[in-house]
N, C-alpha and C positions, 0 to 999 in steps of 0.2 A: 641633500637631506636625508639619505637612509644611511651614508656614512656615516655621519654627524649623529645620527640617534642609534647608531650600534656603539658608536665611541661614548656617549654619554650613559646608556644604561650599561656599557660593562665599567665605566669608571664608579657610577653609583653603587653597583652591586659591592664592588671591591673596597668602595670606603666606607659602606655600610658596614662592612666585617670587621674591620680595624673602627670605627667606632664602638659596635660592639664587643670588641676584644678589650678596648680600652677601658669601657666603661667597666665591664666585670672584672678586669685586671686590678683596677685602682681601691680598694680598700678604706674608707674614712679619710676621703683626704683633707689635707689642711687647709681650710677656710684663711685665704688672705685676710691681713689686718685692715688692707686698703682696698675697694673694688678699684675695678676696671673703668675708666670712662664708660660712660655710657654708648649705647649706641642699640641701632634695630634689631629685633628678634635675630639671634644663628638659628638656621634651620641645618643640620649638619649634611652634608653634598650639597646640600641645593645652593644654601649662600653663595660657598667656595665656588660651586662653577659660575653663579651669577655673577658676584664682583670679579672674575678672574676674566670673562667674557668683555669685560666693560675698558677700555680706555680711559686714559688720566680726564680727557674731555669729555667724556660720558660720568664719570664720577662728580667732578666740580661741581656744578647744579643739585645733585643728587647729595653732595655733602654739606653744600650751603642750606639746603631746606633742613638735613641731619642738624647741624651746629645751630639754625635758629630753635630748632626743638628741642637739644639735649644741651647746648651750651657749647662753650668753647673749647671741647677737647671730646671727641668722637671714636668709637672702636667699631673699626670692622672686623671680620674674620676672615683671613683670605688666605686659601693655604692652611698650612699649620702652624704659623703665627699670627697672634692680634695685629693689626695696622692700628697703629694711632694718629688720629689727623689734628693737628692744631693751628686753630686759628686767630689765635688770640696774640698781639703783639709783645705783651708785657710775660707772658709763659712760655713763648720765643727767646723773648733777651734771656728771661729766668733759665731757660735752657741751656742756650746756645751760648751764650756770653758769661754769666754768673757760676755756670757748671759746665764749663765749656768743656773739661776732659773727658768727664762723665758722661758727655752727650755726643762724643766726637767720635765714636765707632760707626763703621760702617756694617749692615747684616752681608749673612754670608751670600755670595751671589745665587741666582738659581742655574742652571746647569749650561744654558744658552749663554750667560752673561760670563761665567767663569772661560767658557771657550772663548769668548772674543776678548777678555781683559789677561786671557793666559794667566786662568787662574788668581784673579785681582792684581795683578803686576802692573796696574796703574795708577795714578794718582785720586781718582775719582773714586775707584771703587776697594783701591787698599785697605787691609785693616788697620786702626790705630797706634801706628809703632813703628818701631826702625825703619823699617822698607818703603813705607809713606811717608815717614820725615828726610829719608834719604831722596826718594825722588822730587818732591817739595820742594826741597830745597835747592837740587839742581837745578830746577827749572826757575825758580825765583830769584836763586841768585845768576845762576849765570846765561840766561835768557831777558828775562822779565826785571832785572834790576833796572833804575832810571838811567844810568849811562849807556847800558847795552842800548834799552830802547832807544834813545835818542841816535846812532849808530845805526838804527834800520831807516834812519830819517828817506835816505835815498831810494830805499824799498820802496817807502808809501807814495814818493813822487812819483818812480815811475809804473805805477799802478794806478795812480791818479791821473796819465798820459792814456794807459789803456782804457779806462773808464771814460776818459771824455771822447777817445778816438770811436769808441761803440757806440755813445750817447750822439754824439755831431751829426749821423746821417737822420737823425728823429727828428733834429731840430732845422732841420732843409727839408722837411716833406709835412706834409698832413697825417702822417703814420700815427697815432699812439705810440707810445712805447711801453714795455711790462718792466717794469725796472729792476724786480728782484733776478730776473736772469741775470741780467747784466750787474748786480751787486754781488752776488755769489758767484760769481764768475773771476770779479775784481778781487775778491776777499781770499778767495783761493788761490789766485796767483801772488798776492802778498804772505800768506800762510805758508805756503811751499816752497817761497825762497826761504822765508824763515827759517822753516825745517829741516829743509835740504839743502841750503846753501847756493842755489842754481836758480837761474832765469830758465824757466822750462817753455819750452813752446806751446802753441796752443793745443797741438795734437797731444801732447806728453800729458798738459793740464785736463784737459778733458778726460781723458785715461784714467788719471788721480780721483777727480771728481766724480766720474760715473760707479766708480768701484764704493768710493766713500758715501758716494747717496744709494746703492743698492741694499747698503749692509743697514744704512739708516731707518729708511722706510720699512725696511724686513724686521728692523726690531720692534719699530713701533706699532704694525702690524700683524702680520702671518707668523710670525715666527715666536711669539708669547705665546702660544699655545705648546710649543715645544715642551715647555718647562714644566708641564702638570703631568706629572707621572711619566718622566722621561723613557725611562724600559718600555711602557706600553705604546708610547707615542712612535719611538721605532719603529715601530712593528706596524702600528695603525696609520702615521701618517709618514713614511717609508720615504716617499718622495719629498714630502717638505724639509725632510732633515737633508736628504740629499744637495736641495737646492740650496739649502742654509749651508753648509759645506762647502758649494761651488763658489759661493759669496768671499766665505772666510778664504779660500783657497787663490782667489780672482785678486783678492786685494793682497795677500801676503804676497805674492807674485809681483804686483807691479810695484808696492813699497820697497819690498825686497832688493828689488832691482837699483833703487835710486839709493836705498842705506849702500849697498855693494861698491856703486859708484863713486859715495863721497868718501866711504872707507878707502877707496883706493885712490883717490886723488890728496886724503888725509897723508897717508904712506909714502908716497911719492914725494912730497913736497914738505916742507917745515912749517908754511902757512899757507892753511886750503883757501882760503880767499878774503878778499875784502872784511868781510864779517862771520861770527861765529855763528855756526846753525846749530838748531836744536839737537842734531844727528851726532854731531861732533861729541856733544858733552855727553851724549848715553854710550858712545862708542867705548869711554873710557871708564865707565863707572862701575863699583865694585857693590854688589848686593850685601847687606851685610847679616841676612837672615841664615846662610850656610855653616856649619861645622867651618868649612875651607872658605873663604870669599870668592865670588865666582863674578865672571861679568854677565851682563843681559845676552841670553838669547835672541838670535835673529827676530824670531816671532814677539818677543818682548819687545823689542826695537820700535817691528811694526807696529805693535800693539800702543805704545807709545804717541809714536809718530801718526797715526789715527785720531788718539785722543787729542791731541794739539790742534790738529786741522780740524777739528770737527768742532770743540770749543771755540776755536775763535774765526770760524767763516759762521756756520748758521745762526748762532746767537747773535754775531755783531751784524750782519746783512740782515737777519729779521729785524733786528730794531729800527736800523735803518730803512729798512721801507714804511714800517708805523711811522716814524718821525717823520718821512717827506710825504707820505698817507696824511696826516694831520695836517701839515702846509700848505697840501694842496685842498686840503676840504674848507680851511681854515686860511686864505690867505692874508690876510691882518699880519696874522704869525710872519707869514714868510716875509712880509715887505718890511717888519720893522726888524729884521735878524738881517735882513740884505741892506738897511739903512746902517743898520752897527758895524757892518764888514767894511761898507763905503768909508764911514767916519777912523777907520782906523787902517787902514791901507795908506802905507807911508804916500805912495805913488798914486794915490786915486784910481783911477780906471784904466791906468795903463800896465797896470799888476794883472799878470795872468794867474797868479795862484795866493792862496792866504796860504801862508806860510806857517809854519809849526808855533815858531816864536808869538805869533799876531795871536794866536788863540787865547793868551792869558789876558789878553784885553778885551774881552769879547763876556762879561757876563750875558747878555741875555742868548747867548750862544749855548751858554752851560745851562742855561734853565731850560733852554727848550730841548737839550737832551735827558736831565733830570726828568722833567714831564713825562718826555716819552716813554722811558725806561720805569716811570712809577705808574703811568697809563697802562703803558701795553708788555709788563715784563715779556723777556722772551721764553721766560719759563715760569708756570705758573705754582710748579711745586717747587723745592730743594730737591736733590737726591736723597733718598732715606737714611734717617741715621737710626742708631739702637745703643742700647747700655749693657753694660757687661755685667752688672749685677743689680737686683732689683732696686727700685729707686721711686722717689713720689712726684709727680707733678701737678700744681692744681689742686692737692687735696685726694688725686688718685693714684693706683699702683700704675707703676709702667715698669713690666715686668723685663727680667733678665731676655734680650735676644728678640722683643719684640721690634717691629719698626716703625719709626716715629717719623712723622713727615708732617712738613711745615709748610702752610699755603701762603704762598709767597705776593699772589695778586688781592687776594681777599684783606692781607696787612696794607700793603699799597691804596688801596680802595675804601678804609676804612673811614665811617663822616664822622668820627667824634676824633680824627686829625687833620682831615681834609674838606676843608667845605666843598659845596659842590664835586663831590670825589670822581665822579666820572665825566668829569670837561677835563678837555684838556687847555689850561692857564699857565704857562710857562711863568707869567709873573707872581704867582705863588711863591717862587724860591728867589725872590728880588729881594734888596731891601725896601723899608718902606718909600725911602726919599730916592729914588732913581737916581737922582743927582750923583750919589757917589758912587755910582758905575761899578755899582759890586755885587755878588751873589752872596745872599745871607749865608752864613756858615752853615752849613749841612754836612752833617754825619753820616754817609752812604754805608759807611761800614757796619753800623747798630752798635757800635763798642758804647756810648750812651743809652742812647734808647731806639728803640726799632720803631722807625716812622715809616719805612719802605725796606724793601730785601732782594732786589734784582739781582744782587752776586750771591746772596747767601749773607750769614754771618759767623762769628766767631772763628774755632780754629780748622775750619772747614771752609771757607770764606773762598772766592773763587781766587786764585792766584793771577787771574788776567785781568782784574780789576780795573788797574791802571791802563794796561795796554788799551784795553776796548773803550775806554771814555777817550782817550788820544785818538784812535781811528774814529770813532761815532763822531766828534767833535771836527777832525780836520775834515770828512769826507764830507758831511752835512754843510760846513762853511764854504767850503771848495764849488758842490752843487750849488748852492743858491749863490753864488758868487757867478758860476760860470752862465749858469742857465736860469729863464722863469721859468715856474713850472704850474702849468694850470688843469683843471678836471677836462677831460674830454667833454664836449658839448650834449647836453642832456643825458649825461652819465652822472649818477651822486656817487661821490667817493663810499664805499659801505666800510665801517671799519666792524664788520663782524668776524669772529674769530673759527680757527680751524685746528684742531692737533696735530701734528706732525712732528718731527723730532723737537723743533719747538711750537710754540704758538705762533701760528701765520695768519695772514690775513685770508680769509676762506675765498674771497675774490680780489687775488694779487690786482695790484696799484697798476692802473693804466692811466699815463698822464702825456696833454701834451707837451711839450720844452718848446723854449723860444732861448736864441742865443740873449744875452744881457745887451742892449745899449747901456752904453756908460757913456 
């Protein structure tokens, strides 16, 4: 407590001087034609520190109350710029779709974010411009194109076998299974193969998983404070900075080793392997931003690889756990899905695997996935956007370089759109006549209208949307086809949430699983 007291006093005094200098140096400032969106009273220094110390999970209930009081747009003053939070789906559509180019930029990353992203040289944080277009086009055209995704089908089957092998011992014992551990490991195996082109052994996978997890959990908690006046925290929080740099060094060491191994294979052979790896595409990429084009550095390739692994692993495994938790909590949903799968399988009970070509014949499966993403989006906020020039939204000023945040969960729970919005009802996505056997045409991209946006919308929509939907459908279908999932006796499945890198179950799902008798 004594250390924190000294830090806060030092920061407060310094910021007070900064505020006083700003007040006395600005004479007759111009009053903007439109006001900022309303918000709570801003007390210089105190408000900044108060908001900075809160995580997004702490902010969410506060923002819900503020939106109820002030309306669909609320302003908080965090650090040196206003942060605007939008909870209205029509305003989100107006900004991100109708005026997509204007709202497509990213704010300048804080110091820690710049280090992690190699000065914003990754898809998520890059400024809206030529570098971002190059990196995103490379990912979508080379790796996430439908034909390329299909070429990874053998990898999905291999990972499904790994997942089954890890779950099978639990199905033969009375011990419940903590499912998230198995889901995360399986997704890591799959994404590492897609990224580096090799089937790594368990020890290598665990090594990659460990360095990624240490960085993610650190960024969500203890490393955030380092962004607040870095010159000061480098003195007062020297040990924490050292810990952060050690995590970065460990991550680069592990990923660079895999990158160099892939580069060596690529140089020695005309064809590197049976599939194209993400790293293969990055090794030959030329950045357009320099006077003379240059290739990516090893650190930049490591950063992009880390982004690829995180985006495809945590979000998918989190969504997978939420969906399975609801099917354990509501057995009638699981039974209905099982009966649909059984009706589609060509050879009935003899088939061990639900094949990818069968998924298109399962409307209820798609409805279960959509309802899981609506009710439990892995991220409750999209990554912050910004505008390069002052603009207007909803009758309020959105100033240049302010951050604009959109509340994903609130839009998916809007009672004006979704009847009984907090209930888990996959049937809401089916046609009125289930005899048609189709899912009602639903635009998850939000291009026509935003009803939910688990992948974001507009120009910054998640490029992995199609891959994520395929992974969720494939693994959910096979998990239900292979095992029956039941709640542990006397244990109520809790849907309480907790913020980590994604919004996870506060009490991770534990379930009893039994081999299906077909």
